[in-house]
N, C-alpha and C positions, 0 to 999 in steps of 0.2 A: 226403501226405508232408511238405508244408510245415508243416502243423499238428503232425504227429507229431514233427518235428524242432525245434519251437519250444522254446527253453530253459525257458519258464514251464510248458509242458505236461510236459516231462521232469521238472522239479522236482516238479510235483504228482504225477506217476506214482511218482517215487521216494519221496516222502513217504507216498503211499498204500501203497506196498510196505513201508516201514519201520514206519509206524504200524499198518498192517493185520497185519503179522507179529506185532507186540507185542500187538495186540488178540486175535488168534486164539490165540497161544501162551498168553496169560493164561487164556483160557477153557478151553483143553485142560488146562493145569496145574491149574486149579480143579476140573476134572472128575476128574482122576487122583489128587488129594490130598484128604484129608478137610478139613473146614472149618477146624479148628484148625491143622493143618499148613500149609494155604494162608495162614492169617494170619501164621504164622511166616515163611514165604517172602516175604510182602508186607513184613514188617518188615525183612528183609535188603535187599530192593530199595530201600526207603526210605533205608537207609544208603548204598547205592551211588549213589542219586540225589543225596544230600547231597555225596558226593565229586565227582560230575559238576559240581555247582554251584560248589563251592569251587575245584577245579582249573581249571574253565572260566573263572572270573573272572580268573585270572592269565594264561591261555593263549589260549583261543579267543575270548573276548569282546573283548579289545583287538584281536585279529587281525581280527575281523569289521569293525571300524571303520577300522583302520589299513592294511589290505591295499591299498586304492586309492591310498594316499599313498606307498607304499614303492617305491623305485627298484631296489634290489638284491634282487629277489624270491626268487631261488634261495637266497641266503644267509639271508634272513629265514625262509623255510620250513624250512630246516635247523635254525635256532635254535628255532622253534616246535615242531617235531617232537620234538627231544631234550629240550626243556623239559617237554613233556607226558610223555615216557617217564620222566624223572626224578621228576616229581610223582607218577606212578602207582606207581613203585617205593617212594617214601617212604610213600605211603598204605598199600600192601600190607604194608610192613615194620612200620608202626605198629600195624596191626590184628593182625599175627602176634605181635608182642611183647606187646601189651596182653592178648591172649587167653591167652598163655603165663603172664603174671604173675598174672592173676586166675583161672586154671585154669577158663576157661569152656568149655562144650561147644559148640564152633564148627566147622561144616563147612568145612574148609580148601579144599575144592574151590571154595567161594564166592569165594576170593581169585583163583583162575584166571579165573572168570567175571567178577569185578569188573575185573581188569586188562584182559582182552580187550574188555569192554564200554566201558570208559573210552577205550581207544585207538580203537575203532571209532567211537564217538560223535565224538571229536575229528576223525577222518579225514573223515567225511561232512560235517561242518560246514566244514572247511577247503576241501574240494573245491567246496562250494556257494559259499563266499565268493570262490573263484577263478573262479566262473562256469563250472564244468566239470560240469554236471549229468549228462552221460553216464557220466563216471567214477564219480560218486556212485551212479548207478543200478547200475553193475556191482558196486561194493563192497557195496551192500545186497542185490543179487540173490544173490551168493555166500554172504553171511552167512545169508540166508533159507533157502537150500537146505541149508546146514549145520545150521541150527537145526531145520529140519523133520526131518532125519535123526536129530539128537540126541533129539528128542522121541519119535520112533518107537522108537528103541532103549530109551529110558526106559520106554515103554509095555510093551515086551517084558520088561523087567527086573522080577523079582518083588520086589525090594527097593525099595519106593516111599518112600525117605527123601530128605531135602534134600541130603545129601552126594552121593548118586548123581545126583540131578537137576542140580545145579550142574556136576558133572563132564561130563555129556552136553551141556549147553547152553553150556558155556564154551569148548570147543575151536573151534567155528565162528568166534567172535569173534577168537581168536588168529590163525586163518588169514586172516581179512579184514585184520588188522593187517599181516601180511606183504605182502598185496596193496597196501595203502596205501604201504608203504615203496617198492615198485616203482613206484607211480604218481607220487609226488612226489620220489623220489630225494634224500633229505636228507643229502647228502654234500659240500655246498659250504660249507666253513668259512672265514670271514673274521673275524678278531678284532675289527676296528673295528665291523663290522655286528652281531656278536653282542653286544658291549657296549652299543652304541646301542639295539638292540632290547630288551635286558634292562632298561635304564633306562626306556624307553618303556612296557614292560609293567608295571613296578613303579609308575610314575606313574599309568597308567590303571587298573591292577588293584587298587590299595589301596582305593579306594572300591568298586570292583566286587566285591571279595572280601567286604568287610563287607556289601555289599548282597546277595550271593549267599547267604551264611550266614543273614542276617536274613530274606531272601526265603523260603528253604527252611523256616525255623522258623515264619515267619508263615503260610505255606501249609500246613504239616504238623503244627504243634503240636497242633491239635485232633485230627488223625488219629492221631498218636502217643499222645496222651492217651487216646483211645478204647481203644487196646490195653491201656493201663495200668489204666484205670478199669473197662472193660467186658469185657476179655478178648480173647484172640487170635481167637476166632470173630467177634466184632463188628468187629474190625480187618479180618479177611478179607472180611466182607460189604461194609464201606465201601470197601475197596480194589478189590473186584470192580466195584462201581458206578462208581468213578472210572475204572477200566480200560476198562469198556464204553464210556465216553465218549471213549476214546482215538481213535475214528474221527475226531472233530473236531480232534484234534491234527494231522491231515493239513493242515488249514488254518493252525492256530496255529503249527506248526513251520515251515511255508512262510514265514510272516511273519518269524519269528525268523531263519531261516537264509538266506533269499534276499532278502526285501523290505528287511530292515534294512541290509545292506551297500549295496544299490542306493539306498535313501533317503538314507543318509549321503553317498554320492558326489554325488548330485544336489543335496542341501542345501548342500554345500560350494561349489557353483557358483551356485545360485539357490534361496533358501529357499522362494519361492512355487511353483516347479516341484516342489520336493521334497514340499511339502504336497499338491499336486495328484496327484503320483504315489502317495503313501501313501493318499490319499482314494479314488482310483480302484481301487487294489488291495483296499481294505477293502470297497467296495461290491460288487465282483465276488465276494469271499470270502463275503459275506453271502448271496448268491444260492444258494450251496451249503450254507452253514452252517445257516440257519434251517429248511429242509425236513427236515434230519436231526434237528434238535431236536424238531420237531413229531411226527415218526414215533416217536421214542424216548419222548416224553412220553405218547403215546396207548397204545402197546403196551409200557409199561415192565414190567408184571408178567410178561407172556409172555416178554419178552426176558431178564429176570433169571433166571427159572426155567430157561429153555432153556440159558442160559450156565452156571449153577452147579449146577442140580439142585433138587429139591423142598425140600431143607433150607434153601434161600435164599428161599423164597416169602414168609415173614413179613417179609423185609427189602426187599421190592420198592419200598416208598415212598422208599428211599434213592436209587434210580435216578431217580425223578421229581424229587426235590429237587436232585440233582446236575445234571440236565438244565436246570432253571431257573437254577441257579447259573452254568452256562456262558453264559447270556445276558449276565450281568454280565462274565464273563471276555472274551467277544468284544467288548463295548463298550469295555473297558479296553485291548484290544490295540493299536489304532493310537495311543492316547494314550501307552502304555508305550513303543512303538517310537519315537515322536517325541522323547520324553525321552532315550532312548538315542542316537538319531541326532544330537541336538544336544549330546551328551556332557555332559549335566547329571547327572553320576554322583552328585554329592553329594545332589541332590534325589531321584534314583532310590533311593538308600539311605535317605533320611529317610522316604520313603513306606512302605517295608517296615518301617522301625523303628517307625513309628506303628502299623502293622498288628500287628506282633509284640507291642508293648506292650499293645494291646487284648487279644490272645490270652492273654498272661501274666496279666493282671489278671482276666479273666472266664472263663477255661477251667475252673477248678475249680468255680465256681458253676453254669456252664451244663451241664457234664457230670454233676455231682452231682444236679442237680434235673431235668434233661431228657434225660439219656442221649444217644443218637445224634441226637435232635432238637436237642439243645444244640450238637452238633458242626456241624450244618447251619446253625443260626442264627449261630454264630461265624464260619464260613467266609463266609457272605453279608455279614455286617457288616464283616469284614476287607476284602473286595473293595470295598465302598462307601467305606471310608476311603481306600484307594489311589486310586480314581478321583477323589475329592473333592480330595485333596492335589495330585495331578498337574495337574488342571484349574486349580487355583488358581495353581500355578507358571507354567503356560503363559499364563494371563490376565495375570499380572504382566509378561510379555514381549510382550504384545499379539499372542499367537498363539492363534487361535480355529479349531481344526481342524474343528469342526462346521459352520462357515460354508462350508468347502470342500465339505462334503456337500450343503448346501442350494443351492449354486451350480450343481450338475449338472442 
């Protein structure tokens, strides 16, 4: 019971539920849709993830670092909740107006899904930052049950189009947002706190916003370009391979949502203890991370065909390559979080700017000459650039994270 009630165990269970739900739902949707429609679905999700990054830069990312320093917590949470709601409404309105102006064929039920998903993602990150993992687990459990029901009804529906799909899977996230309102009760308005919080978020968020947009494009420019250069089917295959590696996001997101706020709090008191905490968490995560990588690498073709069907068999090499890429992602994670915890937001942004510049310069030639292999080369090179720049910045501050690893 002591182990089961441990906050770290509950956080890991919650992230397993959240990422596992995303993982399984992606496979189920890939099975129910044809390859090209799944590629279109993946394209819409990429747009929603861009919104998550942009809005999160002004709302949740500053909150993750500032929450341990705020004294008027109830008022601050009220501010953060309604700022998130306002940002989501602006995003939905912009998409609606843009679609109307250009007369695009857009499934408007995707806006319901986007609004619900953005609020749900905000809610779980807030609850984790507040060190309330049980509340987070409840929030994700309800959304998982609702999503399972939505996919079941979509399976029974004869009209297998994206409008119907987004309608069925969007409602559960709206319901979980109502639960979030009940959990944090954002009704404590105090003008002075709201104004102070707003200025803090603008100050912290201006670099984080530029970083978030740059980060998204540096991470996804090659992916988006694959859809443009190679078609929706190629995009669908690449996104399925990335989604299958979502199991590893159980660990990566645990770093982002739980380890980051804790590291920032400890570093504010003692930087050496903060480094030791981050190092210890990274080593423990590696014990779970590496075996999953090994199994995926060995059985990549069987896994890919099982997930997507026989039409994906010729793309199995993508899963092998993405598996190897995740080794680099894992190596960069503690370095990335240390940059964030030290609030080196300008250098956080510059790292992704260099990565994006590389992608912009070389994406055309890589995709034109090497197709999907060019995408993989570009993603790996971008990750190398990030690691190299951030290590250089830490060295200039006499911070050598890898020495903490060797001291254990």
